[in-house]
Rosetta silent file (secondary structure, phi, psi, omega in degrees, C-alpha in Angstrom):
SEQUENCE: MSSIKKFQVTFDCAQPERVARFWCEVLGYVAPPPPEGFATWDEYNAAQAPEDRDAWFACSDPSGVGPRLYFQRVPEGKVVKNRVHLDVRVGTGLVGEERLAVLEAECARLIALGAVRVQLLRADGVNESCIVMQDVEGNEFCLD
SCORE:     score description
SCORE:     0.000 S_00000001
   1 L     0.000  129.775 -179.704  -75.003   37.258  -84.324 S_00000001
   2 L   -88.537  153.196  178.153  -71.637   38.062  -82.741 S_00000001
   3 L   -84.336  154.129  179.873  -71.007   41.168  -80.683 S_00000001
   4 L   -77.799  132.158 -177.331  -68.602   43.851  -81.830 S_00000001
   5 L  -103.776  -29.031 -177.827  -65.322   43.703  -79.958 S_00000001
   6 L  -128.858  149.949  173.497  -63.402   46.621  -81.474 S_00000001
   7 L  -147.614  163.752 -179.714  -64.421   50.003  -82.801 S_00000001
   8 E  -120.961  142.748  174.495  -62.766   53.099  -84.175 S_00000001
   9 E  -104.910  125.656 -177.134  -63.627   56.710  -83.379 S_00000001
  10 E  -109.411  133.575  178.073  -63.411   58.971  -86.440 S_00000001
  11 E  -111.967  129.368  167.232  -62.866   62.730  -86.310 S_00000001
  12 E   -85.314  135.075 -176.364  -63.613   65.052  -89.221 S_00000001
  13 E  -160.280  172.664  179.072  -61.051   67.848  -89.164 S_00000001
  14 L   -89.499  -35.683 -176.753  -58.973   70.274  -91.211 S_00000001
  15 L  -128.263   84.376 -173.737  -55.508   69.070  -90.135 S_00000001
  16 H   -53.355  -46.427 -176.948  -55.601   65.341  -89.363 S_00000001
  17 H   -66.040  -41.566  179.421  -52.015   64.906  -88.204 S_00000001
  18 H   -60.005  -46.778 -178.496  -52.126   67.958  -85.924 S_00000001
  19 H   -68.295  -40.751  179.000  -55.361   66.823  -84.259 S_00000001
  20 H   -61.821  -44.155 -179.066  -54.146   63.215  -84.001 S_00000001
  21 H   -66.703  -32.592  173.030  -50.896   64.212  -82.343 S_00000001
  22 H   -59.853  -50.106 -178.007  -52.859   66.340  -79.840 S_00000001
  23 H   -67.428  -29.524  173.157  -54.970   63.302  -78.903 S_00000001
  24 H   -58.607  -44.945  179.592  -51.849   61.128  -78.662 S_00000001
  25 H   -67.137  -39.792 -179.693  -50.609   63.494  -75.962 S_00000001
  26 H   -63.564  -46.915 -169.688  -53.982   63.617  -74.198 S_00000001
  27 H  -101.950   -5.476 -174.609  -54.501   59.861  -74.087 S_00000001
  28 L    74.783   22.077  177.760  -50.984   58.419  -74.195 S_00000001
  29 L   -80.067  169.783  179.464  -51.732   56.984  -77.639 S_00000001
  30 E  -126.093  146.797  174.615  -49.093   56.444  -80.306 S_00000001
  31 L   -82.583  148.244  178.529  -48.941   57.362  -83.968 S_00000001
  32 L   -74.335  160.702  172.512  -48.243   54.530  -86.385 S_00000001
  33 L   -66.527  160.019  178.208  -44.988   54.328  -88.292 S_00000001
  34 L   -62.277  158.212  179.073  -45.154   55.757  -91.813 S_00000001
  35 L   -54.713  153.327 -178.815  -46.433   53.399  -94.527 S_00000001
  36 L   -53.299  136.206  179.132  -44.001   50.784  -95.812 S_00000001
  37 L    95.186   -2.229 -178.898  -41.371   52.217  -98.120 S_00000001
  38 L  -127.221  135.216 -179.102  -41.294   55.651  -96.430 S_00000001
  39 L   -78.386  -29.991 -178.220  -38.928   56.818  -93.709 S_00000001
  40 L  -141.265  164.673  174.527  -41.245   59.594  -92.458 S_00000001
  41 H   -67.380  -33.987  177.033  -44.819   60.786  -92.759 S_00000001
  42 H   -61.897  -41.723  178.373  -43.532   63.914  -94.529 S_00000001
  43 H   -63.985  -42.681  178.071  -41.873   61.696  -97.143 S_00000001
  44 H   -59.819  -49.228 -178.335  -45.105   59.704  -97.547 S_00000001
  45 H   -63.030  -37.165  179.601  -47.193   62.876  -97.963 S_00000001
  46 H   -63.268  -26.777 -178.784  -44.737   64.336 -100.490 S_00000001
  47 L   -83.205   -8.707 -177.863  -45.249   61.225 -102.640 S_00000001
  48 L   -87.510  157.873  172.037  -49.035   61.682 -102.737 S_00000001
  49 L   -60.782  147.956 -176.470  -51.025   63.682 -105.261 S_00000001
  50 H   -50.080  -40.624 -177.886  -51.545   67.223 -103.908 S_00000001
  51 H   -71.729  -15.951 -179.567  -55.222   66.607 -103.149 S_00000001
  52 H  -100.429   -7.244 -178.937  -54.347   63.464 -101.135 S_00000001
  53 L   -66.846  137.454  177.050  -51.557   64.963  -98.994 S_00000001
  54 L    55.341   34.302 -177.181  -52.309   65.110  -95.285 S_00000001
  55 L   -80.996  -21.794 -177.229  -55.745   63.595  -95.933 S_00000001
  56 E  -157.637  164.120  172.797  -55.755   61.322  -92.886 S_00000001
  57 E  -160.733  158.631 -179.470  -53.862   60.221  -89.804 S_00000001
  58 E  -142.963  162.965  172.191  -54.535   57.684  -87.065 S_00000001
  59 E  -150.101  161.639 -176.004  -53.347   56.767  -83.605 S_00000001
  60 E  -144.261  161.200  176.735  -53.869   53.869  -81.274 S_00000001
  61 L   -73.531  121.224 -177.941  -53.663   52.769  -77.680 S_00000001
  62 L   -63.004  -20.672  177.753  -50.245   51.107  -77.243 S_00000001
  63 L   -83.161  -13.147 -179.495  -51.844   48.548  -74.892 S_00000001
  64 L    81.419    2.874 -176.980  -54.384   47.602  -77.577 S_00000001
  65 L   -85.398  -47.546 -176.954  -57.300   48.111  -75.192 S_00000001
  66 L   -76.880  164.797 -179.378  -58.687   51.490  -76.289 S_00000001
  67 L   -72.146  153.778  172.122  -60.221   52.196  -79.681 S_00000001
  68 E   -70.812  143.512  175.019  -58.186   53.371  -82.650 S_00000001
  69 E  -109.819  130.526 -177.697  -58.690   57.047  -83.442 S_00000001
  70 E  -121.755  133.121 -176.414  -58.900   58.012  -87.104 S_00000001
  71 E  -120.577  122.441 -177.961  -58.704   61.612  -88.334 S_00000001
  72 E  -123.450  138.049  179.660  -59.892   62.512  -91.820 S_00000001
  73 E   -73.924  133.159  174.059  -59.656   65.821  -93.601 S_00000001
  74 L  -128.031  152.612 -175.272  -62.961   67.355  -94.605 S_00000001
  75 L   -73.602  -28.633 -175.979  -63.450   70.627  -96.495 S_00000001
  76 L   -92.839  150.562  176.558  -65.948   72.218  -94.118 S_00000001
  77 L   -84.818  168.707  176.708  -65.179   73.533  -90.659 S_00000001
  78 L   -70.172  132.555 -177.542  -67.005   72.641  -87.455 S_00000001
  79 L  -122.450  -20.105 -179.387  -70.179   74.708  -87.152 S_00000001
  80 L  -136.848  172.435  178.707  -72.221   73.235  -84.283 S_00000001
  81 L   -61.112  144.215  176.287  -71.769   71.329  -81.035 S_00000001
  82 L   -58.284  144.683  171.340  -70.581   67.721  -81.344 S_00000001
  83 L   -86.408  -23.842  177.010  -73.325   65.083  -81.199 S_00000001
  84 L  -131.330  141.699  176.512  -70.752   62.646  -79.761 S_00000001
  85 L  -144.417  163.201  177.339  -67.763   63.525  -77.612 S_00000001
  86 E   -91.059  141.188  168.289  -65.033   61.806  -75.636 S_00000001
  87 E  -104.985  116.090  179.000  -64.941   61.815  -71.847 S_00000001
  88 E   -89.274  109.157 -169.220  -61.304   61.680  -70.741 S_00000001
  89 L   -85.196   83.800  179.884  -61.580   59.830  -67.413 S_00000001
  90 L   -99.917  -16.708 -176.467  -58.909   61.365  -65.182 S_00000001
  91 L  -113.001   19.438 -176.589  -60.936   61.657  -61.969 S_00000001
  92 L   -53.656  127.134  177.399  -62.551   58.221  -61.789 S_00000001
  93 L    85.046   -9.627 -179.781  -63.395   57.331  -58.198 S_00000001
  94 L   -96.174  151.591  178.991  -62.485   60.762  -56.837 S_00000001
  95 L  -136.593  165.281  172.587  -64.964   63.226  -55.323 S_00000001
  96 H    59.805 -142.593 -176.174  -65.049   66.766  -54.017 S_00000001
  97 H   -63.979  -33.840  178.146  -61.909   68.881  -53.809 S_00000001
  98 H   -62.517  -43.670  177.805  -59.618   65.924  -54.556 S_00000001
  99 H   -63.572  -47.048 -179.766  -61.445   65.352  -57.857 S_00000001
 100 H   -58.827  -40.187  179.861  -61.386   69.060  -58.729 S_00000001
 101 H   -62.643  -41.934  179.337  -57.623   69.234  -58.098 S_00000001
 102 H   -67.189  -43.813  178.707  -56.975   66.317  -60.477 S_00000001
 103 H   -62.167  -44.236 -179.024  -59.285   67.785  -63.136 S_00000001
 104 H   -65.044  -38.725  178.641  -57.666   71.223  -62.870 S_00000001
 105 H   -64.662  -43.430  178.927  -54.147   69.784  -63.136 S_00000001
 106 H   -68.475  -37.641  177.077  -55.054   67.833  -66.276 S_00000001
 107 H   -58.445  -45.313  179.425  -56.868   70.865  -67.682 S_00000001
 108 H   -62.238  -40.747  178.582  -53.693   72.952  -67.286 S_00000001
 109 H   -62.003  -43.305 -176.602  -51.634   70.247  -69.040 S_00000001
 110 H   -73.313  -32.694  175.270  -54.047   70.112  -71.968 S_00000001
 111 H   -61.448  -39.220  177.537  -54.258   73.895  -72.316 S_00000001
 112 H   -63.726  -22.819  177.868  -50.476   73.865  -72.765 S_00000001
 113 L   -88.206   -6.714  179.307  -51.039   71.423  -75.665 S_00000001
 114 L   115.404   -0.684  177.655  -53.532   73.766  -77.349 S_00000001
 115 L   -71.789  163.452  177.872  -56.843   72.757  -75.763 S_00000001
 116 E  -123.344  130.800  174.944  -59.368   75.373  -74.650 S_00000001
 117 E   -79.187  131.024 -179.691  -61.216   75.298  -71.340 S_00000001
 118 E  -103.930  -51.217 -171.972  -64.924   75.929  -71.872 S_00000001
 119 E  -166.053  140.130  169.910  -66.676   75.398  -68.552 S_00000001
 120 E   -91.236  124.278  173.897  -66.418   73.748  -65.140 S_00000001
 121 E  -103.610  111.457 -176.536  -69.551   71.760  -64.352 S_00000001
 122 L   -78.076  153.670  176.936  -69.685   71.338  -60.566 S_00000001
 123 L   -53.400  140.478 -176.026  -71.034   68.239  -58.833 S_00000001
 124 L  -123.835   14.287 -178.213  -74.806   68.416  -58.511 S_00000001
 125 L    94.435  -20.332  176.773  -75.667   65.495  -56.238 S_00000001
 126 L  -112.782  -49.668 -179.137  -76.153   63.154  -59.222 S_00000001
 127 L  -111.193  145.893  174.763  -73.039   63.737  -61.335 S_00000001
 128 L   -77.210  167.174  179.173  -69.523   64.500  -60.170 S_00000001
 129 L   -62.208  149.362  172.240  -67.657   67.591  -61.386 S_00000001
 130 E  -150.260  164.489  177.954  -66.191   67.684  -64.881 S_00000001
 131 E  -119.699  123.406  176.362  -64.548   70.255  -67.139 S_00000001
 132 E   -83.052  131.682 -178.541  -65.833   70.824  -70.670 S_00000001
 133 E  -135.578  173.149  172.836  -62.975   71.529  -73.088 S_00000001
 134 E  -128.044  144.098  176.583  -62.233   71.810  -76.800 S_00000001
 135 L   -78.930 -170.458 -173.739  -59.378   70.220  -78.712 S_00000001
 136 L   -66.493  -12.012  175.334  -57.098   72.087  -81.132 S_00000001
 137 L  -118.121   13.265  175.470  -59.888   72.302  -83.749 S_00000001
 138 L    91.114    5.897  176.771  -62.771   73.055  -81.419 S_00000001
 139 L   -73.642  128.312 -178.998  -64.149   69.541  -80.880 S_00000001
 140 E   -72.500  146.564  169.283  -65.723   69.301  -77.433 S_00000001
 141 E  -153.283  164.879  179.625  -64.616   66.756  -74.860 S_00000001
 142 E  -119.768  140.012  165.953  -64.914   66.453  -71.117 S_00000001
 143 E   -89.229  118.222 -171.925  -62.373   65.866  -68.406 S_00000001
 144 L  -122.286    0.000    0.000  -64.335   63.549  -66.179 S_00000001
């Protein structure tokens, strides 16, 4: 049996392109070009049946290392805490006040993009500090 080398993270959401473009900004990912035969994503969506317009969007790590992110429209809104979330690793290797400064700076950048700060979790002797946040549709993630 071979091991899995690549995986995709899928988000259920109301506005796939909006959420995908937020995560592109957070992670430095890129959106794909529109499907062949279309100059823009708007042109592609206009050609779809009304129920299929804006049904999905994706983005990927331009280096090819990180997983592809796929965003699919679902009819229901988010009602409970995520069972899985992303940790955005901006403070790796840093501790104390230096780590907090880096986390706070990234938190401010993401708030300007539409994220919401939920809670600062301070270092406890086992885990370093992190900031719990929500993306533009309320999906939790951590700045770690």
